[in-house]
MDTraj code that builds the backbone (N, CA, C; nanometers):
import mdtraj as md
import numpy as np

residues = "MET GLN PHE SER LEU SER GLU ILE ASP ASN ILE ALA GLN LEU VAL LEU LYS GLU MET ARG LYS THR ASN SER ARG VAL TYR LEU PHE ASP GLY GLU MET GLY ALA GLY LYS THR THR PHE ILE LYS ALA LEU CYS ASN ALA MET GLY THR ASP GLU VAL VAL ASN SER PRO THR PHE SER ILE VAL ASN GLU TYR GLN THR ALA GLN GLY GLU THR ILE TYR HIS PHE ASP PHE TYR ARG VAL ASN SER ALA GLU GLU ALA GLN ASN PHE GLY CYS GLU GLU TYR PHE TYR SER GLY ASN PHE CYS PHE VAL GLU TRP PRO ASP ILE VAL SER PRO LEU LEU PRO ASP ASP CYS ARG THR ILE ARG ILE THR LYS ASN ASP ASP LEU THR ARG ASN LEU GLU ILE LEU".split()
xyz = np.array([
    [1.2953, 0.9634, 0.4293],
    [1.3282, 0.9480, 0.5678],
    [1.3830, 0.8083, 0.5911],
    [1.4765, 0.8005, 0.6805],
    [1.5390, 0.6731, 0.7127],
    [1.4833, 0.6238, 0.8456],
    [1.4596, 0.4927, 0.8552],
    [1.4068, 0.4367, 0.9799],
    [1.4491, 0.2919, 0.9959],
    [1.4470, 0.2469, 1.1203],
    [1.4699, 0.1052, 1.1494],
    [1.3337, 0.0402, 1.1706],
    [1.3298, -0.0911, 1.1661],
    [1.2028, -0.1600, 1.1825],
    [1.1413, -0.1343, 1.3198],
    [1.2242, -0.1050, 1.4199],
    [1.1702, -0.0741, 1.5525],
    [1.0974, 0.0605, 1.5547],
    [1.1202, 0.1436, 1.4542],
    [1.0561, 0.2755, 1.4448],
    [0.9378, 0.2776, 1.3484],
    [0.9037, 0.1635, 1.2904],
    [0.8067, 0.1600, 1.1807],
    [0.6698, 0.2139, 1.2204],
    [0.6253, 0.1888, 1.3429],
    [0.4933, 0.2374, 1.3842],
    [0.4898, 0.3898, 1.3905],
    [0.5967, 0.4507, 1.4392],
    [0.6042, 0.5976, 1.4438],
    [0.6098, 0.6568, 1.3035],
    [0.6848, 0.5946, 1.2150],
    [0.6959, 0.6428, 1.0776],
    [0.5606, 0.6283, 1.0076],
    [0.4903, 0.5190, 1.0334],
    [0.3576, 0.4989, 0.9723],
    [0.2619, 0.6090, 1.0171],
    [0.2678, 0.6487, 1.1417],
    [0.1825, 0.7583, 1.1911],
    [0.2136, 0.8883, 1.1164],
    [0.3425, 0.9168, 1.0966],
    [0.3821, 1.0380, 1.0238],
    [0.3356, 1.0335, 0.8783],
    [0.3535, 0.9201, 0.8143],
    [0.3121, 0.9055, 0.6743],
    [0.1602, 0.9169, 0.6630],
    [0.0883, 0.8581, 0.7558],
    [-0.0579, 0.8661, 0.7538],
    [-0.1049, 1.0113, 0.7638],
    [-0.0412, 1.0905, 0.8473],
    [-0.0767, 1.2336, 0.8564],
    [-0.0587, 1.3017, 0.7212],
    [0.0489, 1.2708, 0.6523],
    [0.0722, 1.3283, 0.5191],
    [-0.0312, 1.2788, 0.4189],
    [-0.0657, 1.1511, 0.4265],
    [-0.1638, 1.0937, 0.3348],
    [-0.3002, 1.1604, 0.3516],
    [-0.3374, 1.1892, 0.4733],
    [-0.4686, 1.2480, 0.5000],
    [-0.4768, 1.3948, 0.4562],
    [-0.3627, 1.4566, 0.4282],
    [-0.3605, 1.5952, 0.3803],
    [-0.3884, 1.6051, 0.2309],
    [-0.3869, 1.4927, 0.1610],
    [-0.4050, 1.4938, 0.0156],
    [-0.5405, 1.4341, -0.0217],
    [-0.5783, 1.4514, -0.1456],
    [-0.6995, 1.3889, -0.1979],
    [-0.6727, 1.2483, -0.2499],
    [-0.5460, 1.2134, -0.2589],
    [-0.5096, 1.0836, -0.3138],
    [-0.5496, 0.9720, -0.2180],
    [-0.6075, 0.8660, -0.2729],
    [-0.6463, 0.7505, -0.1922],
    [-0.5795, 0.6224, -0.2410],
    [-0.5101, 0.6299, -0.3545],
    [-0.4411, 0.5128, -0.4089],
    [-0.2908, 0.5342, -0.3938],
    [-0.2280, 0.4438, -0.3188],
    [-0.0845, 0.4530, -0.2919],
    [-0.0155, 0.3293, -0.3465],
    [0.0846, 0.3536, -0.4298],
    [0.1614, 0.2483, -0.4939],
    [0.2884, 0.2265, -0.4135],
    [0.3160, 0.1039, -0.3788],
    [0.4344, 0.0721, -0.2991],
    [0.5402, 0.0132, -0.3891],
    [0.6515, 0.0847, -0.3988],
    [0.7621, 0.0484, -0.4857],
    [0.8790, 0.0041, -0.3991],
    [0.9365, -0.1081, -0.4337],
    [1.0537, -0.1574, -0.3618],
    [1.0805, -0.3004, -0.4033],
    [1.2055, -0.3403, -0.3910],
    [1.2414, -0.4764, -0.4298],
    [1.1809, -0.5768, -0.3311],
    [1.1838, -0.7023, -0.3678],
    [1.1375, -0.8093, -0.2808],
    [1.2148, -0.8013, -0.1483],
    [1.1435, -0.8015, -0.0378],
    [1.2077, -0.7964, 0.0932],
    [1.2368, -0.6570, 0.1447],
    [1.1966, -0.5544, 0.0701],
    [1.2239, -0.4169, 0.1133],
    [1.1387, -0.3765, 0.2332],
    [1.0228, -0.4406, 0.2490],
    [0.9363, -0.4082, 0.3617],
    [0.8043, -0.3451, 0.3233],
    [0.7613, -0.3654, 0.2000],
    [0.6349, -0.3059, 0.1544],
    [0.5164, -0.3568, 0.2371],
    [0.5031, -0.4874, 0.2483],
    [0.3918, -0.5440, 0.3250],
    [0.4026, -0.5073, 0.4723],
    [0.5214, -0.5098, 0.5261],
    [0.5419, -0.4735, 0.6667],
    [0.4995, -0.3297, 0.6915],
    [0.5318, -0.2399, 0.5981],
    [0.4920, -0.1007, 0.6154],
    [0.3410, -0.0848, 0.5997],
    [0.2809, -0.1577, 0.5080],
    [0.1348, -0.1521, 0.4922],
    [0.0667, -0.2012, 0.6194],
    [0.1202, -0.3049, 0.6828],
    [0.0667, -0.3515, 0.8115],
    [0.0702, -0.2384, 0.9140],
    [0.1824, -0.1685, 0.9211],
    [0.1965, -0.0580, 1.0165],
    [0.0991, 0.0549, 0.9838],
    [0.0805, 0.0851, 0.8548],
    [-0.0157, 0.1882, 0.8145],
    [-0.1580, 0.1499, 0.8540],
    [-0.1946, 0.0251, 0.8272],
    [-0.3293, -0.0206, 0.8630],
    [-0.3509, -0.0136, 1.0141],
    [-0.2499, -0.0503, 1.0904],
    [-0.2600, -0.0386, 1.2364],
    [-0.2744, 0.1067, 1.2782],
    [-0.1999, 0.1954, 1.2141],
    [-0.2090, 0.3388, 1.2439],
    [-0.3476, 0.3928, 1.2102],
    [-0.4114, 0.3330, 1.1103],
    [-0.5451, 0.3755, 1.0702],
    [-0.6536, 0.3173, 1.1607],
    [-0.6155, 0.2240, 1.2484],
    [-0.7097, 0.1728, 1.3472],
    [-0.7753, 0.0409, 1.3145],
    [-0.7130, -0.0388, 1.2290],
    [-0.7704, -0.1705, 1.2042],
    [-0.7166, -0.2697, 1.3069],
    [-0.8035, -0.3559, 1.3532],
    [-0.7636, -0.4624, 1.4452],
    [-0.7463, -0.5950, 1.3724],
    [-0.7675, -0.5923, 1.2421],
    [-0.7609, -0.7149, 1.1633],
    [-0.6161, -0.7555, 1.1376],
    [-0.5978, -0.8838, 1.1114],
    [-0.4659, -0.9337, 1.0740],
    [-0.4394, -0.8890, 0.9312],
    [-0.3309, -0.8169, 0.9117],
    [-0.2931, -0.7664, 0.7795],
    [-0.1821, -0.8556, 0.7262],
    [-0.2068, -0.9169, 0.6103],
    [-0.1035, -0.9986, 0.5485],
    [-0.1060, -0.9768, 0.3979],
    [-0.0059, -1.0298, 0.3325],
    [0.0077, -1.0086, 0.1883],
    [-0.1007, -1.0829, 0.1117],
    [-0.1678, -1.0139, 0.0203],
    [-0.2688, -1.0787, -0.0640],
    [-0.2092, -1.1398, -0.1911],
    [-0.0931, -1.2030, -0.1783],
    [-0.0233, -1.2556, -0.2946],
    [-0.1105, -1.3495, -0.3765],
    [-0.1883, -1.4341, -0.3114],
    [-0.2688, -1.5316, -0.3855],
    [-0.4124, -1.4852, -0.4047],
    [-0.4632, -1.4049, -0.3136],
    [-0.6009, -1.3563, -0.3272],
    [-0.6082, -1.2285, -0.4108],
    [-0.4972, -1.1637, -0.4340],
    [-0.4786, -1.0392, -0.5085],
    [-0.5241, -0.9170, -0.4280],
    [-0.6369, -0.9262, -0.3577],
    [-0.6814, -0.8116, -0.2781],
    [-0.7343, -0.8603, -0.1434],
    [-0.6967, -0.7879, -0.0375],
    [-0.7523, -0.8073, 0.0958],
    [-0.8258, -0.6796, 0.1338],
    [-0.9313, -0.6948, 0.2103],
    [-1.0099, -0.5804, 0.2566],
    [-1.0027, -0.5753, 0.4086],
    [-0.9778, -0.4559, 0.4612],
    [-0.9708, -0.4345, 0.6051],
    [-1.0651, -0.3211, 0.6429],
    [-1.1172, -0.3276, 0.7632],
    [-1.2033, -0.2217, 0.8169],
    [-1.1338, -0.1585, 0.9367],
    [-1.1450, -0.0262, 0.9478],
    [-1.0914, 0.0422, 1.0646],
    [-1.2018, 0.0570, 1.1684],
    [-1.1636, 0.0912, 1.2899],
    [-1.2612, 0.1128, 1.3973],
    [-1.3547, 0.2288, 1.3626],
    [-1.3099, 0.3206, 1.2769],
    [-1.3904, 0.4353, 1.2358],
    [-1.4783, 0.4045, 1.1147],
    [-1.4754, 0.2800, 1.0672],
    [-1.5600, 0.2408, 0.9548],
    [-1.4990, 0.2642, 0.8179],
    [-1.3735, 0.3017, 0.8123],
    [-1.3070, 0.3183, 0.6831],
    [-1.2735, 0.1812, 0.6250],
    [-1.2763, 0.1719, 0.4943],
    [-1.2362, 0.0503, 0.4252],
    [-1.0999, 0.0734, 0.3615],
    [-1.0138, -0.0248, 0.3763],
    [-0.8806, -0.0218, 0.3159],
    [-0.8694, -0.1442, 0.2261],
    [-0.8233, -0.1239, 0.1025],
    [-0.7984, -0.2350, 0.0111],
    [-0.6470, -0.2486, -0.0072],
    [-0.5993, -0.3697, 0.0050],
    [-0.4560, -0.3992, -0.0065],
    [-0.4372, -0.4980, -0.1214],
    [-0.3663, -0.4547, -0.2240],
    [-0.3453, -0.5346, -0.3448],
    [-0.2018, -0.5829, -0.3550],
    [-0.1850, -0.6998, -0.4148],
    [-0.0533, -0.7507, -0.4511],
    [-0.0659, -0.8091, -0.5908],
    [-0.0071, -0.7399, -0.6876],
    [-0.0182, -0.7814, -0.8273],
    [0.1035, -0.8608, -0.8752],
    [0.1802, -0.9150, -0.7825],
    [0.3014, -0.9886, -0.8176],
    [0.2718, -1.1053, -0.9116],
    [0.1623, -1.1747, -0.8901],
    [0.1301, -1.2939, -0.9686],
    [0.0329, -1.2667, -1.0845],
    [-0.0019, -1.1414, -1.1066],
    [-0.0920, -1.1054, -1.2167],
    [-0.0085, -1.0869, -1.3425],
    [-0.0585, -1.1401, -1.4529],
    [0.0198, -1.1403, -1.5768],
    [-0.0067, -1.0230, -1.6693],
    [-0.1211, -0.9545, -1.6521],
    [-0.1518, -0.8443, -1.7434],
    [-0.2527, -0.7505, -1.6789],
    [-0.2586, -0.6292, -1.7321],
    [-0.3582, -0.5326, -1.6854],
    [-0.4983, -0.5845, -1.7151],
    [-0.5133, -0.6547, -1.8266],
    [-0.6440, -0.7103, -1.8623],
    [-0.6919, -0.8113, -1.7577],
    [-0.6002, -0.8934, -1.7078],
    [-0.6354, -0.9902, -1.6034],
    [-0.6854, -0.9181, -1.4778],
    [-0.6163, -0.8118, -1.4400],
    [-0.6582, -0.7327, -1.3234],
    [-0.7917, -0.6641, -1.3494],
    [-0.8084, -0.6149, -1.4689],
    [-0.9338, -0.5478, -1.5058],
    [-1.0516, -0.6448, -1.5005],
    [-1.0278, -0.7685, -1.5373],
    [-1.1340, -0.8695, -1.5382],
    [-1.1875, -0.8991, -1.3986],
    [-1.1052, -0.8834, -1.2962],
    [-1.1588, -0.9060, -1.1619],
    [-1.2095, -0.7759, -1.0979],
    [-1.2072, -0.6661, -1.1736],
    [-1.2715, -0.5429, -1.1280],
    [-1.1876, -0.4509, -1.0417],
    [-1.0568, -0.4528, -1.0595],
    [-0.9721, -0.3701, -0.9729],
    [-1.0008, -0.2208, -0.9872],
    [-1.0467, -0.1783, -1.1030],
    [-1.0757, -0.0355, -1.1217],
    [-1.1863, 0.0127, -1.0282],
    [-1.2820, -0.0736, -0.9998],
    [-1.3880, -0.0355, -0.9054],
    [-1.3298, -0.0033, -0.7688],
    [-1.2310, -0.0786, -0.7273],
    [-1.1634, -0.0515, -0.6000],
    [-1.0863, 0.0806, -0.6081],
    [-1.0094, 0.0988, -0.7165],
    [-0.9247, 0.2167, -0.7307],
    [-1.0045, 0.3472, -0.7301],
    [-1.1248, 0.3437, -0.7828],
    [-1.2065, 0.4640, -0.7945],
    [-1.3180, 0.4695, -0.6894],
    [-1.3065, 0.3869, -0.5855],
    [-1.4098, 0.3789, -0.4820],
    [-1.4045, 0.4930, -0.3805],
    [-1.2926, 0.5645, -0.3753],
    [-1.2756, 0.6678, -0.2735],
    [-1.2170, 0.6139, -0.1440],
    [-1.1964, 0.4828, -0.1373],
    [-1.1332, 0.4207, -0.0206],
    [-0.9828, 0.4146, -0.0406],
    [-0.9096, 0.4021, 0.0690],
    [-0.7656, 0.3861, 0.0572],
    [-0.7347, 0.2527, -0.0090],
    [-0.6450, 0.2573, -0.1073],
    [-0.5958, 0.1386, -0.1767],
    [-0.4437, 0.1393, -0.1667],
    [-0.3879, 0.0331, -0.1122],
    [-0.2437, 0.0166, -0.1021],
    [-0.2041, -0.0932, -0.2000],
    [-0.1196, -0.0587, -0.2970],
    [-0.0931, -0.1468, -0.4108],
    [0.0545, -0.1850, -0.4156],
    [0.0798, -0.3154, -0.3989],
    [0.2148, -0.3685, -0.4168],
    [0.2285, -0.4202, -0.5596],
    [0.3465, -0.4049, -0.6181],
    [0.3773, -0.4470, -0.7545],
    [0.2785, -0.3849, -0.8548],
    [0.2695, -0.2507, -0.8579],
    [0.1681, -0.1830, -0.9386],
    [0.1989, -0.1709, -1.0885],
    [0.3203, -0.1999, -1.1296],
    [0.3578, -0.1736, -1.2697],
    [0.2650, -0.2404, -1.3703],
    [0.2229, -0.3616, -1.3423],
    [0.1407, -0.4365, -1.4383],
    [0.0036, -0.3709, -1.4588],
    [-0.0444, -0.2965, -1.3587],
    [-0.1777, -0.2349, -1.3684],
    [-0.1705, -0.0846, -1.3923],
    [-0.0556, -0.0341, -1.4264],
    [-0.0392, 0.1111, -1.4417],
    [-0.1409, 0.1751, -1.5367],
    [-0.1840, 0.1086, -1.6453],
    [-0.2842, 0.1728, -1.7310],
    [-0.4207, 0.1899, -1.6643],
    [-0.4452, 0.1194, -1.5561],
    [-0.5757, 0.1211, -1.4897],
    [-0.5813, 0.2155, -1.3697],
    [-0.4679, 0.2707, -1.3317],
    [-0.4591, 0.3501, -1.2091],
    [-0.5094, 0.4931, -1.2286],
    [-0.5665, 0.5531, -1.1236],
    [-0.6071, 0.6937, -1.1314],
    [-0.4859, 0.7844, -1.1482],
    [-0.5097, 0.9008, -1.2027],
    [-0.4006, 0.9964, -1.2247],
    [-0.3424, 1.0511, -1.0948],
    [-0.4223, 1.0543, -0.9885],
    [-0.3768, 1.1191, -0.8657],
    [-0.3139, 1.0230, -0.7649],
    [-0.2784, 0.9009, -0.8083],
    [-0.2175, 0.8093, -0.7127],
    [-0.0757, 0.8569, -0.6786],
    [-0.0301, 0.8167, -0.5612],
    [0.1024, 0.8546, -0.5129],
    [0.1858, 0.7283, -0.4957],
    [0.3155, 0.7436, -0.4971],
    [0.4065, 0.6307, -0.4797],
    [0.4824, 0.6450, -0.3491],
    [0.4914, 0.5345, -0.2775],
    [0.5754, 0.5264, -0.1581],
    [0.6866, 0.4280, -0.1923],
    [0.8069, 0.4797, -0.2009],
    [0.9235, 0.3974, -0.2371],
    [0.9992, 0.3603, -0.1099],
    [1.0236, 0.2307, -0.0943],
    [1.0972, 0.1803, 0.0215],
    [1.2209, 0.1079, -0.0290],
    [1.3353, 0.1467, 0.0224],
    [1.4596, 0.0790, -0.0128],
    [1.5266, 0.0315, 0.1151],
    [1.5878, -0.0846, 0.1048],
    [1.6563, -0.1463, 0.2180],
    [1.8040, -0.1092, 0.2120],
    [1.8567, -0.0637, 0.3236],
    [1.9976, -0.0269, 0.3317],
    [2.0803, -0.1434, 0.3847],
    [2.2118, -0.1365, 0.3651],
    [2.3013, -0.2428, 0.4102],
    [2.2941, -0.2647, 0.5614],
    [2.2645, -0.1586, 0.6362],
    [2.2568, -0.1709, 0.7827],
    [2.1179, -0.2137, 0.8309],
    [2.0343, -0.2601, 0.7377],
    [1.8984, -0.3094, 0.7623],
    [1.7978, -0.2004, 0.7962],
    [1.8380, -0.0733, 0.7891],
    [1.7400, 0.0341, 0.7978],
    [1.6731, 0.0457, 0.6624],
    [1.5683, 0.1266, 0.6574],
    [1.4961, 0.1494, 0.5317],
    [1.4919, 0.2975, 0.5027],
    [1.4891, 0.3328, 0.3760],
    [1.4602, 0.4689, 0.3330],
    [1.3202, 0.4686, 0.2758],
    [1.2435, 0.5718, 0.3071],
    [1.1079, 0.5841, 0.2575],
    [1.0934, 0.7209, 0.1942],
    [1.0400, 0.7207, 0.0723],
    [1.0115, 0.8451, 0.0004],
    [0.8662, 0.8412, -0.0433],
    [0.7976, 0.9550, -0.0299],
    [0.6631, 0.9687, -0.0843],
    [0.6744, 1.0549, -0.2077],
    [0.6368, 1.0001, -0.3209],
    [0.6506, 1.0720, -0.4485],
    [0.5133, 1.1130, -0.4995],
])
top = md.Topology()
chain = top.add_chain()
for i, resn in enumerate(residues, 1):
    res = top.add_residue(resn, chain, resSeq=i)
    for name in ("N", "CA", "C"):
        top.add_atom(name, md.element.get_by_symbol(name[0]), res)
traj = md.Trajectory(xyz[None], top)
């Protein structure tokens, strides 16, 4: 689906409905730098009912958010992680298999640690500054 940034909240609501229809709780966000991965995760977290400030966990690796309904959301950014072993050492698998929603940016480095049922959300930026979003 194609959308502009002014439509991101509506698109996040639609994607969240699709996410809740599946058993998958780990979502991998694929897209080049600046495609809007973090921005879309912010919109998803807002759609899920969190009042917390959602920002990129580039340096902390993982941020935790709570929704008004008591759900826990984990947001990962593995951009600065050098190996799957490094991620494993801080216990990322416990998060992935917790049953909570996990939103993972730059997931390639941790691919050996991911559950089999994770889904990918691919975001690409178009020349007209709209975005394409695919759920794989």
